[in-house]
Structure formats: C-alpha cells, structure tokens
C-alpha atoms as an extended CHARMM CRD file, in Angstrom:
* protein
*
        47  EXT
         1         1  MET       CA             16.8070000000      191.2600000000      245.2550000000  PROA      1               0.0000000000
         2         2  LYS       CA             13.5920000000      191.3920000000      247.2960000000  PROA      2               0.0000000000
         3         3  GLN       CA             11.5770000000      192.4760000000      244.2430000000  PROA      3               0.0000000000
         4         4  LYS       CA             12.8720000000      189.5390000000      242.1970000000  PROA      4               0.0000000000
         5         5  ARG       CA             11.9200000000      187.0900000000      244.9160000000  PROA      5               0.0000000000
         6         6  ARG       CA              8.3840000000      188.5170000000      244.9980000000  PROA      6               0.0000000000
         7         7  GLU       CA              8.0320000000      188.0760000000      241.2130000000  PROA      7               0.0000000000
         8         8  ILE       CA              9.0040000000      184.4080000000      241.4860000000  PROA      8               0.0000000000
         9         9  LYS       CA              6.4320000000      183.9590000000      244.2680000000  PROA      9               0.0000000000
        10        10  ASN       CA              3.7120000000      185.5320000000      242.1030000000  PROA      10              0.0000000000
        11        11  LYS       CA              4.5620000000      183.2350000000      239.1960000000  PROA      11              0.0000000000
        12        12  LYS       CA              4.3280000000      180.1890000000      241.4680000000  PROA      12              0.0000000000
        13        13  SER       CA              0.9190000000      181.1810000000      242.8960000000  PROA      13              0.0000000000
        14        14  ARG       CA             -0.4120000000      181.8280000000      239.3820000000  PROA      14              0.0000000000
        15        15  LYS       CA              0.7580000000      178.3600000000      238.3220000000  PROA      15              0.0000000000
        16        16  ASP       CA             -0.9280000000      176.7450000000      241.3530000000  PROA      16              0.0000000000
        17        17  SER       CA             -4.2570000000      178.4660000000      240.6270000000  PROA      17              0.0000000000
        18        18  GLY       CA             -4.0560000000      177.2670000000      237.0180000000  PROA      18              0.0000000000
        19        19  HSD       CA             -3.4290000000      173.7140000000      238.2660000000  PROA      19              0.0000000000
        20        20  ILE       CA             -6.4720000000      173.9450000000      240.5720000000  PROA      20              0.0000000000
        21        21  CYS       CA             -8.6500000000      175.1700000000      237.6720000000  PROA      21              0.0000000000
        22        22  PHE       CA             -7.3880000000      172.2890000000      235.5130000000  PROA      22              0.0000000000
        23        23  SER       CA             -8.1630000000      169.6610000000      238.1740000000  PROA      23              0.0000000000
        24        24  VAL       CA            -11.6560000000      171.1310000000      238.6880000000  PROA      24              0.0000000000
        25        25  PHE       CA            -12.1960000000      170.9740000000      234.9050000000  PROA      25              0.0000000000
        26        26  LEU       CA            -11.0940000000      167.3200000000      234.8500000000  PROA      26              0.0000000000
        27        27  PHE       CA            -13.4170000000      166.5740000000      237.7870000000  PROA      27              0.0000000000
        28        28  PHE       CA            -16.4360000000      168.0570000000      235.9600000000  PROA      28              0.0000000000
        29        29  TYR       CA            -15.4090000000      166.3190000000      232.7200000000  PROA      29              0.0000000000
        30        30  LYS       CA            -15.3770000000      162.9480000000      234.5030000000  PROA      30              0.0000000000
        31        31  ILE       CA            -18.8130000000      163.6200000000      236.0470000000  PROA      31              0.0000000000
        32        32  THR       CA            -20.3360000000      164.6370000000      232.7050000000  PROA      32              0.0000000000
        33        33  SER       CA            -18.8040000000      161.6280000000      230.9300000000  PROA      33              0.0000000000
        34        34  VAL       CA            -20.1960000000      159.2980000000      233.6280000000  PROA      34              0.0000000000
        35        35  ILE       CA            -23.6570000000      160.9120000000      233.3160000000  PROA      35              0.0000000000
        36        36  GLY       CA            -23.4630000000      160.6040000000      229.5200000000  PROA      36              0.0000000000
        37        37  PHE       CA            -22.4900000000      156.9430000000      229.8940000000  PROA      37              0.0000000000
        38        38  HSD       CA            -25.5260000000      156.2860000000      232.1360000000  PROA      38              0.0000000000
        39        39  ASN       CA            -27.8100000000      158.0770000000      229.6660000000  PROA      39              0.0000000000
        40        40  HSD       CA            -26.4290000000      155.8950000000      226.8670000000  PROA      40              0.0000000000
        41        41  ILE       CA            -27.1860000000      152.7170000000      228.8790000000  PROA      41              0.0000000000
        42        42  LEU       CA            -30.7310000000      153.9660000000      229.6020000000  PROA      42              0.0000000000
        43        43  MET       CA            -31.2660000000      154.6530000000      225.8900000000  PROA      43              0.0000000000
        44        44  VAL       CA            -30.0790000000      151.1420000000      224.9950000000  PROA      44              0.0000000000
        45        45  LEU       CA            -32.3210000000      149.5800000000      227.6800000000  PROA      45              0.0000000000
        46        46  SER       CA            -35.3710000000      151.5450000000      226.5360000000  PROA      46              0.0000000000
        47        47  PHE       CA            -35.0870000000      150.2140000000      222.9650000000  PROA      47              0.0000000000
C-alpha cells in the first residue's frame, strides 16, 4: 500500500512541474509577442 501511495505522489509532482514549465513558456511567449508587436509599430512609424 505504501509503495502505491508513493507512485501517486510522484505522478502528481511530475504533473506540477510540467504545469510550471507550461506557464513559463506562456510567459515568454507573451513577452516575445509584445516585443514583436512593438517592433512592428516601429517599422510602420519609420516608413
């Protein structure tokens, strides 16, 4: 019984770390999209 409980705990922690990685990826994606948006505005203004 104890071994089974430990396996469930390991699965949960693995899922949490994957969720953290996903949120970090989304965070960087938002930053890069915002930077790209600003670059696009600068290009339009320079024309």
